[in-house]
Structure formats: C-alpha cells, structure tokens
C-alpha positions as CSV (number, residue, x, y, z in Angstrom):
1,M,-34.5,-285.2,30.4
2,K,-35.1,-282.0,28.6
3,A,-31.6,-280.6,28.8
4,R,-30.1,-280.1,25.4
5,E,-26.6,-279.0,24.2
6,Q,-25.3,-277.9,20.9
7,H,-23.7,-280.8,19.1
8,Y,-20.3,-279.2,19.0
9,R,-21.3,-276.4,16.6
10,V,-23.3,-278.5,14.3
11,G,-26.0,-275.9,14.6
12,R,-28.7,-277.9,16.3
13,S,-31.3,-276.3,18.7
14,V,-30.1,-275.7,22.2
15,A,-32.1,-275.0,25.4
16,A,-31.1,-271.6,26.8
17,G,-30.5,-273.1,30.2
18,S,-28.4,-275.9,29.0
19,Q,-26.4,-273.6,26.7
20,A,-25.6,-271.2,29.6
21,A,-24.5,-274.0,31.8
22,I,-22.2,-275.4,29.4
23,K,-20.7,-271.9,28.7
24,K,-20.4,-271.4,32.5
25,S,-18.7,-274.8,32.9
26,V,-16.2,-274.2,30.1
27,A,-15.5,-270.6,31.4
28,A,-14.6,-272.0,34.8
29,G,-11.5,-273.7,33.5
30,T,-8.4,-272.0,32.2
31,K,-7.1,-273.0,28.7
32,R,-4.0,-275.2,28.8
33,I,-0.8,-273.6,28.0
34,V,0.9,-276.5,26.4
35,P,-1.3,-278.3,23.9
36,A,-1.4,-282.2,24.3
37,E,-0.4,-284.4,21.5
38,P,-3.2,-286.3,19.5
39,P,-3.1,-290.0,20.6
40,L,-1.6,-292.8,18.5
41,A,-3.8,-296.0,18.9
42,I,-2.4,-299.1,17.8
43,A,-5.1,-301.7,16.9
44,P,-3.8,-305.2,16.8
45,G,-5.3,-308.0,14.9
46,L,-7.8,-310.0,17.1
47,R,-8.2,-313.6,17.7
48,A,-11.6,-315.2,17.2
49,F,-13.7,-314.1,20.4
50,N,-17.4,-314.4,21.5
51,P,-18.8,-310.8,21.0
52,G,-21.7,-311.8,23.2
53,D,-19.3,-312.5,26.3
54,L,-18.0,-309.4,27.9
55,A,-15.2,-311.2,29.7
56,D,-14.1,-312.7,26.5
57,V,-14.2,-309.4,24.7
58,R,-12.1,-307.8,27.4
59,Q,-9.4,-310.4,27.1
60,A,-9.4,-310.3,23.4
61,F,-8.5,-306.4,23.5
62,A,-5.8,-306.8,26.2
63,A,-3.0,-305.8,23.8
64,A,-4.8,-302.9,22.2
65,T,-3.8,-299.3,23.2
66,P,-6.0,-298.0,25.9
67,V,-7.1,-294.3,24.9
68,P,-8.5,-292.3,27.8
69,S,-10.9,-289.5,27.6
70,Q,-10.2,-286.0,28.6
71,Q,-11.6,-282.3,28.6
72,G,-8.6,-280.8,26.7
73,W,-10.3,-277.3,26.5
74,L,-10.1,-277.0,30.4
75,A,-7.2,-276.7,32.6
76,K,-8.6,-279.6,34.8
77,P,-11.6,-281.7,34.4
78,E,-15.0,-280.9,35.8
79,P,-15.8,-282.3,39.3
80,D,-18.3,-284.6,37.6
81,F,-16.1,-285.9,34.8
82,A,-16.1,-289.6,34.7
83,P,-13.4,-291.6,32.9
84,M,-13.8,-293.5,29.7
85,T,-11.3,-295.8,28.1
86,V,-11.4,-297.0,24.5
87,R,-9.5,-299.9,22.7
88,S,-9.5,-300.8,18.9
89,G,-8.7,-303.9,17.0
90,W,-9.5,-305.7,13.9
91,Q,-10.2,-308.9,11.9
92,A,-10.1,-309.2,8.2
93,K,-13.8,-308.4,7.7
94,G,-14.0,-305.4,10.1
95,L,-12.8,-302.9,12.7
96,F,-13.8,-303.2,16.3
97,V,-14.0,-300.5,18.9
98,F,-14.5,-301.5,22.7
99,V,-15.1,-299.0,25.4
100,E,-15.6,-299.0,29.1
101,L,-17.5,-295.9,30.4
102,T,-17.7,-295.0,34.0
103,D,-21.3,-293.6,34.6
104,A,-23.2,-292.9,38.0
105,D,-26.5,-292.6,36.2
106,I,-26.7,-294.7,33.0
107,S,-29.8,-293.4,31.2
108,T,-31.4,-292.3,27.8
109,R,-34.7,-291.5,26.5
110,A,-34.0,-292.8,22.9
111,T,-36.7,-295.1,21.6
112,A,-35.4,-295.9,18.0
113,H,-32.4,-295.7,15.7
114,H,-31.3,-292.4,14.0
115,Q,-32.7,-290.2,16.8
116,R,-30.8,-287.2,18.2
117,L,-29.2,-289.6,20.7
118,W,-27.0,-286.9,22.2
119,E,-30.0,-284.9,23.3
120,L,-31.7,-287.9,24.9
121,G,-29.2,-289.0,27.3
122,D,-25.8,-290.7,27.5
123,V,-24.1,-291.6,24.4
124,F,-20.8,-293.0,23.0
125,E,-19.5,-291.4,19.7
126,I,-17.0,-292.6,17.1
127,F,-15.4,-290.2,14.6
128,L,-13.5,-292.1,11.9
129,G,-11.9,-291.1,8.7
130,L,-9.6,-293.0,6.4
131,A,-6.2,-291.3,6.1
132,G,-5.9,-289.3,2.9
133,Q,-9.8,-288.9,2.5
134,E,-11.9,-286.1,3.5
135,S,-15.0,-288.0,4.3
136,Y,-15.6,-289.4,7.7
137,L,-18.0,-291.3,9.8
138,E,-19.8,-290.1,13.0
139,L,-21.3,-293.3,14.8
140,Q,-23.2,-293.2,18.0
141,V,-24.4,-295.8,20.5
142,A,-26.9,-295.2,23.4
143,P,-26.9,-297.4,26.5
144,N,-30.0,-299.2,25.1
145,N,-28.2,-300.0,22.0
146,R,-29.9,-297.5,19.8
147,R,-27.6,-296.2,17.1
148,L,-27.2,-293.1,14.9
149,Q,-25.0,-293.2,11.6
150,L,-23.8,-290.1,10.0
151,R,-21.3,-289.7,7.1
152,Y,-19.8,-286.3,6.3
153,P,-18.3,-286.0,2.8
154,N,-16.0,-283.1,3.6
155,P,-15.5,-280.4,6.3
156,E,-17.7,-278.1,4.2
157,A,-20.6,-280.5,4.8
158,V,-20.3,-280.0,8.7
159,A,-20.3,-276.2,8.0
160,R,-23.4,-276.5,5.9
161,A,-25.1,-278.6,8.6
162,R,-24.2,-276.1,11.2
163,K,-25.7,-273.2,9.1
164,L,-29.0,-275.2,8.4
165,G,-29.1,-276.4,11.9
166,S,-29.7,-279.9,10.9
167,A,-27.4,-282.9,9.8
168,E,-30.3,-285.0,8.5
169,E,-29.0,-285.1,4.9
170,F,-25.9,-287.0,6.3
171,V,-27.7,-289.6,8.3
172,V,-27.0,-293.1,6.7
173,R,-30.3,-295.1,7.2
174,G,-28.8,-298.7,6.3
175,K,-27.0,-300.6,8.8
176,T,-23.4,-299.2,8.7
177,F,-22.2,-300.9,11.9
178,R,-23.3,-303.4,14.7
179,S,-23.0,-303.0,18.3
180,R,-23.5,-304.6,21.7
181,V,-24.0,-303.0,25.1
182,W,-23.5,-304.2,28.6
183,L,-24.8,-302.4,31.5
184,R,-23.3,-302.9,34.9
185,A,-25.1,-300.2,37.1
186,K,-24.1,-301.7,40.4
187,V,-20.4,-300.8,39.5
188,A,-21.4,-297.6,37.7
189,K,-20.0,-298.8,34.3
190,W,-21.4,-299.5,30.8
191,F,-19.6,-301.1,27.9
192,V,-19.9,-301.0,24.1
193,L,-18.5,-303.3,21.4
194,A,-18.9,-301.7,18.0
195,Q,-18.1,-303.7,14.8
196,I,-17.7,-301.6,11.6
197,P,-17.5,-303.6,8.5
198,A,-14.3,-303.2,6.2
199,R,-16.6,-301.7,3.4
200,A,-17.8,-298.9,5.7
201,A,-14.5,-298.3,7.3
202,C,-12.3,-298.1,4.1
203,G,-14.2,-299.1,1.2
204,Q,-12.5,-302.5,0.9
205,A,-13.5,-306.0,1.3
206,R,-10.8,-306.8,3.7
207,L,-8.6,-304.8,6.2
208,R,-4.9,-305.3,6.4
209,P,-2.0,-304.3,8.5
210,G,-0.6,-300.8,7.8
211,L,-4.1,-299.0,7.3
212,E,-4.6,-295.9,9.2
213,W,-7.6,-293.6,10.0
214,R,-7.9,-290.3,11.7
215,F,-10.1,-290.9,14.8
216,S,-11.7,-289.5,17.9
217,F,-14.0,-291.0,20.4
218,S,-16.3,-288.8,22.5
219,R,-19.3,-289.0,25.0
220,Y,-22.2,-287.2,26.5
221,D,-22.5,-288.1,30.1
222,Y,-26.0,-286.9,31.5
223,T,-26.9,-287.0,35.2
224,R,-30.4,-286.5,36.3
225,G,-30.7,-283.4,38.1
226,R,-27.8,-281.7,36.3
227,M,-28.6,-279.0,33.8
228,A,-26.0,-280.1,31.1
229,P,-24.3,-283.2,30.3
230,V,-20.5,-283.7,31.0
231,I,-18.8,-283.9,27.6
232,S,-15.3,-285.4,26.9
233,S,-13.2,-286.9,24.2
234,T,-10.0,-288.8,23.6
235,S,-8.7,-286.0,21.6
236,P,-6.9,-282.9,23.1
237,H,-9.5,-280.4,21.8
238,A,-8.6,-276.7,22.4
239,K,-12.2,-276.0,21.9
240,A,-15.2,-278.1,22.8
241,D,-15.7,-279.1,19.2
242,F,-15.5,-282.8,18.4
243,H,-15.3,-282.0,14.5
244,R,-11.8,-280.4,15.0
245,Q,-9.7,-282.9,13.0
246,Q,-6.6,-281.3,13.5
247,E,-6.6,-282.8,17.1
248,W,-7.9,-286.1,16.1
249,G,-5.5,-289.2,16.7
250,V,-4.0,-291.8,14.4
251,L,-5.5,-295.3,14.5
252,R,-3.2,-297.8,12.9
253,L,-3.7,-301.5,12.2
254,V,-1.0,-303.9,13.1
255,S,-0.8,-307.6,13.0
256,A,-1.3,-309.6,16.2
257,T,2.4,-310.2,16.7
258,Q,3.5,-306.3,16.3
259,T,3.8,-303.9,18.9
260,A,3.7,-300.0,19.0
261,D,6.5,-298.1,17.5
C-alpha cells in the first residue's frame, strides 16, 4: 500500500494524494464545542497469567479500566472508524498493555523491526511518559509483530524531528519491550499484548502502586482501496496530533485489591 500520512506533524514525507485525503476527511467534521476530559486509566496489579493464551490474558485484564479510542478533532467519527479498546496492568517487573482492535482489513507490509510502520499498514501505538519527566516513549506494533521503538528526551526533540523530517536519531535499537499479537480475521479483530520492563517504563527495577504516567494510545487503520488510513486515539485531541501531551491521560498503578477513585 503506497498511501502515506504525516505522522502527526513529525515532519515525515507525505504522499500528496494521501495528505489531501486526510485534510478533506478532517475538514468534513466540525470541531467539538466542549473539550472532552483526558482519560484516567487504572492499571491493577495482575495475577500470573499465560502471555501466550489469549483467553487467559483477557481474563487477567478484566479489572483494568477499558479506554476506548476516538477522533476528538471531529464532531463525529468518520464512517470507516473502527473501535479500539485498551487496558493496562502491571506486575513488579513490568507494565502490560493489552488492546483489542476491530479491523476489517488487517494488513501490513512491514518486514523488519524499526521500519516506518505507520506508512506500511495497520499499527498500534503507545505513548508513555513517567509523571514529572519530560522524556517519553513511543512504541509501535504491527499485526505481524514488527516493532518500532522511539524515546524523545523532551518536546523540543519532537520539534527538531519535524523540522528535519526524520525521527531516526530517537529510534531505540535495543529491545525496549516485548509483544505478542493474535490475528482473528474471521471476526475482524486483532489483539496486542505489550510488556514494557520496569527499567524502560520508569527507570527502576520494580514497579509499585502509586506510580503514574502520562499516556496515550493510538492507531493507524488502513483499508486496501482507501487512499488514507483512519486514525484515532484514546486522547481527546483537539487536533490530529498524537504528541499533544496536554490531552494525554493519566495511567495510575494500583494494587490488585484497589479500585478506581
């Protein structure tokens, strides 16, 4: 699929036809009058589970806050918008993110890690920054489990990447996180389980209740025959820019016995 889209103003190359299609799609909606509140996601402590068993994974995340996707910059979702629901949890050694994506045409042309996955087909994205710190992670997973890992030291780094037209200097080549993917084309769904080690998530050896992150989850949903992908986020973005941290939510760790405030 040759269609490309600007990666939310990170200054990467854009095919003219795709860019025009996205602008037309955004212009078709009217900006909302009352801004939505950024989500609060409660991530409970998780019991031991089998990360290779989808049924067991789903059961383990049952108590986690379900965070749905949206297109906050539009008055109403595009006709081709498909739902995505994300849940988070944790164990001492790492943070877990589990997502269910509805997708009528699951596909990617990615062949290796660290490629520009958002230009190659469907992709799920995680934005995660420890509360009180400027740096944050951007982690991507394609349906064939190819991954892209970036760490931005501060907002100025994003501005620099946009100016240069490349975020290559922020790519993390070592294994920052692990992931598993399940494809269920017959029911038009795919699932991702991402495990982010404590060191990568917060710089500490172990996680604990009370830790908080700024977070956002997003996706690119490509359909063959459509010029541009359908884009969406769990954050109520007033503009189609995933890096707008003022609209990110708060992800809070609680013990297995705690509930949301």
